[in-house]
C-alpha positions as CSV (number, residue, x, y, z in Angstrom):
1,M,-0.1,-0.2,-0.1
2,D,2.8,2.4,0.4
3,D,3.9,2.0,-3.0
4,L,0.1,3.2,-3.9
5,V,0.4,6.3,-1.3
6,V,3.7,7.6,-3.4
7,R,2.7,6.6,-6.8
8,G,-1.3,7.3,-6.6
9,V,-3.8,4.7,-7.0
10,R,-4.4,5.5,-10.7
11,A,-0.9,4.3,-11.3
12,A,-1.9,0.8,-9.8
13,G,-2.0,-2.0,-12.4
14,S,-3.2,-5.7,-12.4
15,A,-0.1,-6.5,-9.9
16,E,-1.2,-4.3,-7.2
17,I,-4.7,-5.7,-7.4
18,T,-3.7,-8.9,-7.3
19,R,-1.5,-8.5,-4.1
20,L,-4.3,-6.7,-2.7
21,T,-6.9,-9.4,-3.4
22,A,-4.5,-12.0,-1.9
23,L,-3.7,-9.7,1.1
24,R,-7.3,-9.3,1.7
25,D,-8.3,-13.1,1.5
26,E,-5.5,-13.7,4.1
27,F,-7.1,-11.2,6.4
28,R,-10.2,-12.8,5.7
29,A,-9.2,-16.3,6.2
30,A,-7.6,-15.4,9.6
31,G,-10.7,-13.8,11.0
32,A,-9.8,-10.3,10.3
33,E,-12.7,-9.0,8.5
34,H,-12.5,-5.5,9.5
35,L,-9.2,-5.3,7.6
36,A,-10.5,-7.6,4.8
37,E,-13.4,-5.2,4.2
38,K,-11.0,-2.1,3.8
39,L,-9.2,-4.0,1.3
40,S,-12.2,-4.9,-0.7
41,T,-13.5,-1.3,-0.3
42,L,-10.0,-0.2,-2.5
43,V,-9.6,-2.8,-4.7
44,N,-13.2,-2.4,-5.9
45,A,-12.6,1.7,-6.1
46,I,-9.5,0.9,-7.7
47,A,-10.8,-1.6,-10.3
48,D,-14.0,0.9,-11.0
49,G,-11.8,3.5,-11.6
50,D,-13.6,5.7,-8.4
51,R,-12.3,8.6,-7.2
52,A,-13.2,7.5,-4.0
53,A,-9.9,5.3,-4.1
54,A,-7.4,7.8,-2.9
55,P,-9.8,8.1,0.4
56,A,-10.1,4.5,0.5
57,L,-6.1,3.9,0.2
58,M,-6.1,6.5,2.9
59,R,-8.4,4.7,5.2
60,A,-7.0,1.5,4.5
61,V,-3.4,2.7,5.5
62,T,-4.7,4.2,8.4
63,T,-6.5,1.2,9.7
64,F,-3.6,-1.2,9.0
65,R,-1.2,0.8,10.8
66,L,-3.5,1.3,13.9
67,F,-3.9,-2.8,13.9
68,D,-0.2,-2.8,13.9
69,R,0.4,-0.2,17.0
70,M,-2.2,-2.1,18.9
71,L,-0.8,-5.7,17.9
72,T,2.9,-4.5,18.6
73,L,1.3,-2.9,22.1
74,D,-0.2,-6.0,22.9
75,V,3.0,-8.1,22.1
76,A,5.0,-6.0,24.2
77,K,2.9,-6.0,27.0
78,A,2.8,-9.6,27.1
79,M,6.6,-9.8,26.8
80,L,7.3,-7.4,30.1
81,T,4.5,-9.0,32.2
82,P,6.1,-11.4,34.2
83,P,4.4,-14.8,34.4
84,T,2.1,-16.1,36.7
85,E,3.2,-18.6,38.9
86,P,1.3,-21.8,38.7
87,T,-0.5,-22.8,42.0
88,A,-1.0,-26.5,43.4
89,E,-4.4,-28.1,43.1
90,G,-6.5,-27.4,46.1
91,E,-4.6,-24.0,47.1
92,E,-5.7,-20.8,46.1
């Protein structure tokens, strides 16, 4: 998507659409429907030559960057949190 931000959505060819479609399908298979929906909107707008393609690209980029930051924070928190001690049966 960063390539599209720099070059513009009108420069997107079939290779970019194929990559975005594959990425969308991967997110859908992983259960990340919200991310897949943003990519579907973007792919459809690019394929239709719709003027809404540029705003759709910006929304998708923003969504993915937020997702990346949230995921990074969750992983960092898990790494910095000390492990809990397992308790023996019958103890509380």
